[in-house]
C-alpha positions in Angstrom: 0.0 0.0 0.0 2.9 2.3 0.8 4.6 1.6 -2.5 1.3 2.4 -4.3 1.0 5.7 -2.5 4.7 6.5 -3.4 4.1 5.5 -7.0 1.3 8.0 -7.3 3.9 10.6 -6.4 6.5 9.1 -8.8 8.6 8.2 -5.8 8.3 4.4 -5.8 11.4 2.5 -4.7 11.4 -0.8 -6.7 14.2 -2.3 -4.5 12.1 -1.8 -1.3 8.9 -3.1 -3.0 10.6 -6.3 -4.1 12.3 -6.8 -0.7 9.0 -8.2 0.5 8.0 -10.2 -2.7 8.0 -14.0 -3.0 11.1 -15.7 -4.4 9.2 -16.0 -7.7 8.7 -12.2 -7.7 5.0 -12.8 -8.6 3.2 -12.1 -5.3 3.7 -10.5 -1.9 3.0 -13.0 0.9 1.8 -11.8 4.3 2.0 -13.5 7.7 -1.8 -14.0 7.8 -1.8 -15.4 4.2 -5.0 -15.9 2.2 -7.0 -12.9 1.3 -4.4 -10.6 3.0 -1.8 -11.8 0.5 -4.2 -11.2 -2.3 -4.8 -7.6 -1.2 -1.1 -6.9 -0.6 -0.3 -8.2 -4.1 -3.1 -6.1 -5.6 -1.5 -3.0 -4.2 1.9 -4.1 -5.4 0.4 -4.6 -8.9 -1.2 -1.1 -8.8 2.2 0.3 -7.9 3.9 -1.4 -10.8 1.3 -0.3 -13.2 1.5 3.3 -12.0 5.2 3.2 -12.4 4.7 1.7 -15.9 6.7 -1.4 -15.0 4.6 -3.6 -17.2 7.2 -6.4 -17.7 7.4 -6.8 -13.9 3.7 -6.8 -13.7 3.1 -9.7 -16.1 4.0 -12.5 -13.7 1.8 -10.9 -11.0 -1.2 -10.9 -13.4 -0.5 -14.5 -14.3 -0.3 -15.4 -10.5 -3.7 -13.8 -10.0 -5.2 -15.9 -12.7 -4.1 -19.0 -10.9 -5.6 -17.9 -7.6 -9.2 -17.3 -8.8 -11.8 -19.4 -7.1 -14.2 -21.7 -8.9 -17.0 -19.6 -10.2 -15.0 -16.4 -10.0 -13.9 -14.2 -7.2 -11.0 -14.5 -4.7 -12.6 -15.5 -1.4 -13.8 -12.2 -0.1 -15.5 -9.1 -1.4 -12.6 -6.8 -0.4 -9.9 -9.0 -1.9 -12.0 -9.5 -5.1 -12.5 -5.8 -5.6 -8.9 -5.0 -5.1 -7.7 -7.7 -7.5 -10.2 -6.7 -10.2 -9.1 -3.1 -9.8 -5.4 -3.9 -10.1 -5.9 -6.2 -13.1 -8.2 -3.8 -14.9 -5.6 -1.0 -14.4 -3.0 -3.3 -15.9 -5.0 -4.2 -19.0 -6.1 -0.6 -19.6 -2.5 0.6 -19.5 -0.2 -2.2 -20.6 0.9 -2.3 -24.2 0.2 -6.0 -24.7 0.6 -7.6 -28.1 -2.5 -8.7 -30.0 -4.7 -10.9 -27.9 -6.7 -13.3 -29.9 -6.9 -16.8 -28.5 -9.3 -19.6 -29.6 -9.9 -22.5 -27.2 -11.8 -25.7 -28.1 -12.9 -28.2 -25.5 -14.1 -31.7 -26.3 -15.5 -34.1 -23.6 -16.4 -37.7 -24.3 -20.1 -37.3 -23.7 -20.5 -34.7 -26.4 -19.9 -34.8 -30.2 -19.2 -31.1 -30.7 -16.4 -28.9 -29.4 -17.2 -26.1 -27.1 -15.5 -23.1 -28.7 -14.4 -20.0 -26.9 -12.6 -16.9 -28.1 -10.6 -14.7 -25.8 -9.5 -11.2 -26.8 -8.5 -7.9 -25.1 -12.1 -7.0 -24.4 -13.3 -10.3 -22.9 -10.3 -12.4 -21.9 -10.7 -11.9 -18.2 -14.4 -13.1 -18.1 -14.9 -16.6 -16.8 -16.6 -19.2 -19.0 -18.1 -22.3 -17.5 -19.4 -25.6 -18.8 -21.0 -28.5 -16.9 -21.0 -32.2 -17.8 -22.8 -34.9 -15.8 -19.8 -37.1 -15.4 -16.6 -37.2 -13.5 -13.1 -38.6 -14.2 -13.5 -38.2 -17.9 -10.6 -37.3 -20.3 -11.0 -33.8 -21.8 -9.3 -32.6 -24.9 -8.3 -28.9 -24.9 -7.0 -27.2 -28.0 -5.7 -23.6 -28.1 -4.8 -21.6 -31.1 -3.6 -18.0 -31.5 -1.9 -15.6 -29.1 -2.7 -15.0 -25.5 -3.1 -17.0 -22.3 -6.1 -18.8 -20.7 -6.4 -20.9 -17.6 -8.5 -24.1 -17.6 -9.8 -25.3 -14.3 -11.6 -28.7 -13.9 -13.6 -29.4 -10.7 -15.3 -32.7 -9.9 -18.4 -32.4 -7.8 -19.7 -35.4 -5.9 -21.5 -36.3 -2.7 -19.6 -37.9 0.2 -20.0 -38.3 3.9 -18.3 -35.4 5.7 -15.0 -36.2 7.5 -15.2 -36.0 11.3 -12.8 -33.5 12.6 -12.1 -31.5 15.7 -13.7 -28.1 16.1 -11.8 -25.2 14.5 -12.9 -23.0 17.4 -9.9 -22.0 19.5 -11.7 -20.4 22.4 -14.3 -22.9 23.4 -14.5 -26.6 23.9 -17.9 -28.1 23.2 -19.0 -31.7 23.6 -22.5 -33.0 22.7 -23.8 -36.4 23.7 -27.3 -38.0 23.1 -27.7 -40.5 25.9 -30.5 -43.1 25.7 -32.7 -43.2 28.8 -35.8 -45.1 27.7 -36.2 -47.3 24.6 -39.5 -49.1 23.9 -42.0 -49.6 21.1 -43.9 -46.5 21.9 -41.2 -43.9 22.2 -37.5 -43.4 22.6 -36.3 -40.9 25.2 -32.8 -39.5 25.1 -30.9 -37.1 27.5 -29.0 -34.4 25.8 -25.7 -33.7 27.6 -23.7 -30.7 26.6 -20.2 -30.1 28.1 -18.8 -26.6 27.5 -15.5 -25.1 28.5 -14.0 -21.7 27.9 -10.3 -22.3 27.1 -9.0 -19.0 28.4 -6.3 -19.4 31.2 -7.2 -16.1 32.9 -10.9 -15.6 33.1 -14.4 -17.0 32.5 -16.4 -16.2 29.4 -19.3 -13.7 29.9 -22.9 -14.3 28.7 -22.9 -17.1 26.1 -25.9 -18.6 24.2 -26.4 -22.2 23.1 -28.9 -22.3 20.3 -29.9 -26.0 20.1 -31.8 -27.4 17.1 -33.3 -30.9 17.1 -33.5 -33.2 14.2 -36.9 -33.8 12.5 -38.9 -36.3 14.6 -37.5 -35.2 17.9 -39.3 -32.8 20.3 -38.1 -31.4 23.6 -39.8 -32.5 26.8 -41.5 -29.3 27.6 -42.4 -30.4 31.2 -38.8 -31.2 32.0 -37.6 -27.9 30.6 -40.3 -26.0 32.5 -39.3 -27.9 35.6 -35.8 -26.3 35.2 -37.2 -22.8 35.2 -37.5 -20.8 38.4 -41.1 -20.4 39.3 -42.1 -20.3 35.7 -40.1 -17.1 35.1 -37.9 -18.9 32.6 -34.6 -19.1 34.5 -32.9 -21.1 37.1 -29.4 -21.9 38.1 -28.4 -25.4 37.2 -25.9 -27.6 39.0 -23.1 -26.2 36.8 -24.0 -22.6 37.7 -25.6 -21.9 34.3 -28.9 -20.2 33.8 -31.3 -22.0 31.5 -34.1 -20.3 29.8 -36.9 -21.8 27.7 -39.7 -20.4 25.5 -42.9 -22.3 24.6 -43.0 -20.8 21.1 -39.5 -21.8 20.5 -40.2 -25.4 21.7 -42.9 -25.7 19.0 -40.2 -25.2 16.4 -38.1 -27.9 18.0 -35.6 -25.4 19.2 -34.2 -24.7 22.7 -32.2 -21.7 23.7 -29.9 -22.0 26.7 -28.4 -18.7 28.1 -25.3 -19.1 30.2 -24.3 -16.1 32.3 -20.8 -17.4 32.1 -18.7 -20.3 30.8 -16.2 -21.4 33.3 -12.5 -22.1 33.1 -10.4 -24.1 33.6 -13.0 -26.8 34.3 -15.9 -27.6 32.0 -19.6 -27.3 33.0 -22.5 -29.5 32.0 -25.9 -28.4 30.7 
Protein backbone atom coordinates (compact mmCIF):
# COMPACT_ATOMS: atom_id res chain seq x y z
CA UNK A 1 0.00 0.00 0.00
CA UNK A 2 2.87 2.34 0.83
CA UNK A 3 4.58 1.61 -2.50
CA UNK A 4 1.32 2.38 -4.34
CA UNK A 5 1.05 5.70 -2.53
CA UNK A 6 4.68 6.47 -3.41
CA UNK A 7 4.09 5.46 -7.03
CA UNK A 8 1.27 7.99 -7.26
CA UNK A 9 3.87 10.64 -6.40
CA UNK A 10 6.47 9.15 -8.80
CA UNK A 11 8.64 8.17 -5.84
CA UNK A 12 8.28 4.36 -5.78
CA UNK A 13 11.42 2.49 -4.74
CA UNK A 14 11.44 -0.80 -6.68
CA UNK A 15 14.15 -2.30 -4.48
CA UNK A 16 12.10 -1.80 -1.31
CA UNK A 17 8.93 -3.11 -2.98
CA UNK A 18 10.59 -6.34 -4.11
CA UNK A 19 12.27 -6.79 -0.73
CA UNK A 20 8.96 -8.23 0.49
CA UNK A 21 8.05 -10.20 -2.65
CA UNK A 22 8.04 -13.98 -3.00
CA UNK A 23 11.12 -15.74 -4.43
CA UNK A 24 9.23 -16.03 -7.75
CA UNK A 25 8.66 -12.24 -7.71
CA UNK A 26 5.00 -12.76 -8.61
CA UNK A 27 3.19 -12.08 -5.32
CA UNK A 28 3.65 -10.48 -1.90
CA UNK A 29 2.99 -12.98 0.94
CA UNK A 30 1.80 -11.78 4.34
CA UNK A 31 1.98 -13.53 7.74
CA UNK A 32 -1.81 -14.02 7.76
CA UNK A 33 -1.80 -15.35 4.19
CA UNK A 34 -4.98 -15.94 2.19
CA UNK A 35 -6.99 -12.85 1.32
CA UNK A 36 -4.39 -10.60 2.98
CA UNK A 37 -1.75 -11.81 0.54
CA UNK A 38 -4.17 -11.16 -2.33
CA UNK A 39 -4.80 -7.59 -1.17
CA UNK A 40 -1.10 -6.89 -0.62
CA UNK A 41 -0.28 -8.24 -4.08
CA UNK A 42 -3.07 -6.15 -5.62
CA UNK A 43 -1.55 -2.98 -4.16
CA UNK A 44 1.88 -4.06 -5.43
CA UNK A 45 0.45 -4.56 -8.92
CA UNK A 46 -1.20 -1.14 -8.80
CA UNK A 47 2.17 0.35 -7.86
CA UNK A 48 3.93 -1.41 -10.76
CA UNK A 49 1.27 -0.28 -13.23
CA UNK A 50 1.47 3.29 -11.95
CA UNK A 51 5.25 3.17 -12.39
CA UNK A 52 4.71 1.68 -15.90
CA UNK A 53 6.75 -1.40 -14.96
CA UNK A 54 4.61 -3.62 -17.17
CA UNK A 55 7.19 -6.37 -17.65
CA UNK A 56 7.45 -6.76 -13.88
CA UNK A 57 3.65 -6.77 -13.66
CA UNK A 58 3.13 -9.65 -16.13
CA UNK A 59 4.00 -12.52 -13.73
CA UNK A 60 1.82 -10.89 -11.05
CA UNK A 61 -1.20 -10.90 -13.37
CA UNK A 62 -0.49 -14.52 -14.25
CA UNK A 63 -0.31 -15.42 -10.54
CA UNK A 64 -3.70 -13.79 -9.96
CA UNK A 65 -5.19 -15.89 -12.75
CA UNK A 66 -4.08 -19.01 -10.89
CA UNK A 67 -5.63 -17.90 -7.57
CA UNK A 68 -9.17 -17.33 -8.76
CA UNK A 69 -11.83 -19.43 -7.05
CA UNK A 70 -14.17 -21.73 -8.94
CA UNK A 71 -17.04 -19.61 -10.23
CA UNK A 72 -15.03 -16.38 -10.01
CA UNK A 73 -13.89 -14.20 -7.16
CA UNK A 74 -11.00 -14.45 -4.74
CA UNK A 75 -12.57 -15.52 -1.45
CA UNK A 76 -13.80 -12.20 -0.06
CA UNK A 77 -15.48 -9.09 -1.43
CA UNK A 78 -12.63 -6.80 -0.40
CA UNK A 79 -9.94 -9.00 -1.95
CA UNK A 80 -11.96 -9.52 -5.14
CA UNK A 81 -12.53 -5.78 -5.62
CA UNK A 82 -8.85 -5.00 -5.08
CA UNK A 83 -7.67 -7.70 -7.47
CA UNK A 84 -10.15 -6.69 -10.18
CA UNK A 85 -9.14 -3.06 -9.83
CA UNK A 86 -5.44 -3.86 -10.11
CA UNK A 87 -5.87 -6.16 -13.12
CA UNK A 88 -8.21 -3.75 -14.91
CA UNK A 89 -5.61 -1.00 -14.43
CA UNK A 90 -2.99 -3.28 -15.93
CA UNK A 91 -5.01 -4.21 -19.01
CA UNK A 92 -6.10 -0.64 -19.64
CA UNK A 93 -2.51 0.65 -19.46
CA UNK A 94 -0.21 -2.16 -20.63
CA UNK A 95 0.88 -2.30 -24.24
CA UNK A 96 0.22 -6.00 -24.69
CA UNK A 97 0.63 -7.65 -28.08
CA UNK A 98 -2.47 -8.68 -30.01
CA UNK A 99 -4.66 -10.93 -27.87
CA UNK A 100 -6.71 -13.35 -29.94
CA UNK A 101 -6.93 -16.84 -28.52
CA UNK A 102 -9.33 -19.62 -29.58
CA UNK A 103 -9.87 -22.50 -27.16
CA UNK A 104 -11.79 -25.65 -28.13
CA UNK A 105 -12.86 -28.17 -25.49
CA UNK A 106 -14.13 -31.67 -26.25
CA UNK A 107 -15.54 -34.06 -23.64
CA UNK A 108 -16.39 -37.72 -24.32
CA UNK A 109 -20.13 -37.28 -23.67
CA UNK A 110 -20.49 -34.67 -26.44
CA UNK A 111 -19.92 -34.83 -30.17
CA UNK A 112 -19.24 -31.13 -30.74
CA UNK A 113 -16.45 -28.94 -29.44
CA UNK A 114 -17.23 -26.10 -27.06
CA UNK A 115 -15.50 -23.14 -28.66
CA UNK A 116 -14.40 -19.98 -26.87
CA UNK A 117 -12.63 -16.87 -28.14
CA UNK A 118 -10.57 -14.68 -25.83
CA UNK A 119 -9.47 -11.17 -26.81
CA UNK A 120 -8.45 -7.94 -25.06
CA UNK A 121 -12.08 -7.02 -24.42
CA UNK A 122 -13.31 -10.26 -22.87
CA UNK A 123 -10.33 -12.43 -21.94
CA UNK A 124 -10.74 -11.91 -18.18
CA UNK A 125 -14.36 -13.07 -18.14
CA UNK A 126 -14.87 -16.60 -16.77
CA UNK A 127 -16.61 -19.16 -19.00
CA UNK A 128 -18.14 -22.28 -17.48
CA UNK A 129 -19.42 -25.58 -18.79
CA UNK A 130 -20.98 -28.50 -16.90
CA UNK A 131 -21.04 -32.19 -17.75
CA UNK A 132 -22.85 -34.94 -15.85
CA UNK A 133 -19.82 -37.15 -15.42
CA UNK A 134 -16.56 -37.17 -13.51
CA UNK A 135 -13.11 -38.62 -14.18
CA UNK A 136 -13.45 -38.18 -17.93
CA UNK A 137 -10.64 -37.34 -20.34
CA UNK A 138 -11.03 -33.84 -21.77
CA UNK A 139 -9.29 -32.58 -24.91
CA UNK A 140 -8.30 -28.91 -24.89
CA UNK A 141 -6.95 -27.24 -28.04
CA UNK A 142 -5.67 -23.65 -28.08
CA UNK A 143 -4.76 -21.56 -31.14
CA UNK A 144 -3.63 -17.98 -31.51
CA UNK A 145 -1.89 -15.56 -29.15
CA UNK A 146 -2.66 -14.99 -25.50
CA UNK A 147 -3.15 -16.98 -22.31
CA UNK A 148 -6.09 -18.80 -20.75
CA UNK A 149 -6.42 -20.91 -17.61
CA UNK A 150 -8.48 -24.11 -17.63
CA UNK A 151 -9.77 -25.33 -14.26
CA UNK A 152 -11.57 -28.65 -13.86
CA UNK A 153 -13.64 -29.40 -10.75
CA UNK A 154 -15.33 -32.71 -9.92
CA UNK A 155 -18.43 -32.37 -7.77
CA UNK A 156 -19.72 -35.43 -5.95
CA UNK A 157 -21.51 -36.32 -2.73
CA UNK A 158 -19.61 -37.87 0.16
CA UNK A 159 -19.95 -38.28 3.89
CA UNK A 160 -18.28 -35.40 5.74
CA UNK A 161 -15.04 -36.16 7.52
CA UNK A 162 -15.22 -35.97 11.28
CA UNK A 163 -12.76 -33.47 12.64
CA UNK A 164 -12.07 -31.50 15.75
CA UNK A 165 -13.70 -28.10 16.06
CA UNK A 166 -11.83 -25.18 14.53
CA UNK A 167 -12.91 -22.95 17.43
CA UNK A 168 -9.87 -21.98 19.47
CA UNK A 169 -11.67 -20.37 22.44
CA UNK A 170 -14.34 -22.91 23.40
CA UNK A 171 -14.48 -26.65 23.89
CA UNK A 172 -17.93 -28.10 23.22
CA UNK A 173 -18.96 -31.74 23.55
CA UNK A 174 -22.49 -32.99 22.74
CA UNK A 175 -23.84 -36.41 23.68
CA UNK A 176 -27.27 -37.97 23.10
CA UNK A 177 -27.68 -40.54 25.88
CA UNK A 178 -30.51 -43.14 25.67
CA UNK A 179 -32.73 -43.17 28.79
CA UNK A 180 -35.81 -45.14 27.72
CA UNK A 181 -36.18 -47.30 24.63
CA UNK A 182 -39.46 -49.10 23.91
CA UNK A 183 -41.96 -49.62 21.11
CA UNK A 184 -43.95 -46.48 21.87
CA UNK A 185 -41.19 -43.93 22.21
CA UNK A 186 -37.48 -43.44 22.63
CA UNK A 187 -36.30 -40.94 25.21
CA UNK A 188 -32.81 -39.46 25.15
CA UNK A 189 -30.95 -37.13 27.46
CA UNK A 190 -28.99 -34.36 25.76
CA UNK A 191 -25.74 -33.69 27.60
CA UNK A 192 -23.68 -30.67 26.63
CA UNK A 193 -20.25 -30.05 28.11
CA UNK A 194 -18.78 -26.63 27.49
CA UNK A 195 -15.46 -25.10 28.52
CA UNK A 196 -13.96 -21.68 27.90
CA UNK A 197 -10.30 -22.26 27.13
CA UNK A 198 -8.95 -18.98 28.44
CA UNK A 199 -6.33 -19.39 31.17
CA UNK A 200 -7.16 -16.11 32.90
CA UNK A 201 -10.93 -15.65 33.06
CA UNK A 202 -14.41 -17.04 32.47
CA UNK A 203 -16.45 -16.16 29.39
CA UNK A 204 -19.32 -13.72 29.90
CA UNK A 205 -22.89 -14.28 28.67
CA UNK A 206 -22.94 -17.14 26.15
CA UNK A 207 -25.86 -18.58 24.22
CA UNK A 208 -26.37 -22.18 23.13
CA UNK A 209 -28.87 -22.32 20.26
CA UNK A 210 -29.91 -25.98 20.07
CA UNK A 211 -31.77 -27.40 17.09
CA UNK A 212 -33.32 -30.87 17.14
CA UNK A 213 -33.52 -33.20 14.16
CA UNK A 214 -36.87 -33.83 12.51
CA UNK A 215 -38.86 -36.34 14.58
CA UNK A 216 -37.45 -35.17 17.92
CA UNK A 217 -39.26 -32.83 20.30
CA UNK A 218 -38.06 -31.37 23.57
CA UNK A 219 -39.77 -32.54 26.77
CA UNK A 220 -41.55 -29.32 27.64
CA UNK A 221 -42.40 -30.40 31.21
CA UNK A 222 -38.78 -31.16 32.04
CA UNK A 223 -37.62 -27.87 30.59
CA UNK A 224 -40.27 -25.95 32.51
CA UNK A 225 -39.26 -27.88 35.63
CA UNK A 226 -35.81 -26.35 35.24
CA UNK A 227 -37.23 -22.85 35.24
CA UNK A 228 -37.47 -20.83 38.39
CA UNK A 229 -41.10 -20.38 39.35
CA UNK A 230 -42.14 -20.32 35.67
CA UNK A 231 -40.14 -17.13 35.05
CA UNK A 232 -37.87 -18.87 32.62
CA UNK A 233 -34.63 -19.08 34.48
CA UNK A 234 -32.92 -21.14 37.15
CA UNK A 235 -29.37 -21.88 38.13
CA UNK A 236 -28.42 -25.44 37.23
CA UNK A 237 -25.88 -27.65 38.99
CA UNK A 238 -23.10 -26.24 36.85
CA UNK A 239 -23.95 -22.64 37.68
CA UNK A 240 -25.55 -21.94 34.28
CA UNK A 241 -28.85 -20.19 33.78
CA UNK A 242 -31.29 -22.04 31.53
CA UNK A 243 -34.13 -20.27 29.78
CA UNK A 244 -36.88 -21.80 27.65
CA UNK A 245 -39.68 -20.40 25.49
CA UNK A 246 -42.87 -22.26 24.57
CA UNK A 247 -43.03 -20.76 21.07
CA UNK A 248 -39.45 -21.84 20.50
CA UNK A 249 -40.22 -25.37 21.66
CA UNK A 250 -42.91 -25.68 19.01
CA UNK A 251 -40.21 -25.18 16.42
CA UNK A 252 -38.14 -27.94 18.04
CA UNK A 253 -35.57 -25.42 19.25
CA UNK A 254 -34.20 -24.72 22.69
CA UNK A 255 -32.16 -21.68 23.67
CA UNK A 256 -29.86 -21.95 26.69
CA UNK A 257 -28.42 -18.74 28.08
CA UNK A 258 -25.31 -19.12 30.19
CA UNK A 259 -24.33 -16.12 32.34
CA UNK A 260 -20.79 -17.40 32.14
CA UNK A 261 -18.74 -20.32 30.83
CA UNK A 262 -16.19 -21.42 33.34
CA UNK A 263 -12.47 -22.10 33.13
CA UNK A 264 -10.38 -24.14 33.55
CA UNK A 265 -13.01 -26.81 34.34
CA UNK A 266 -15.93 -27.55 32.04
CA UNK A 267 -19.60 -27.31 33.03
CA UNK A 268 -22.54 -29.49 32.05
CA UNK A 269 -25.91 -28.41 30.66
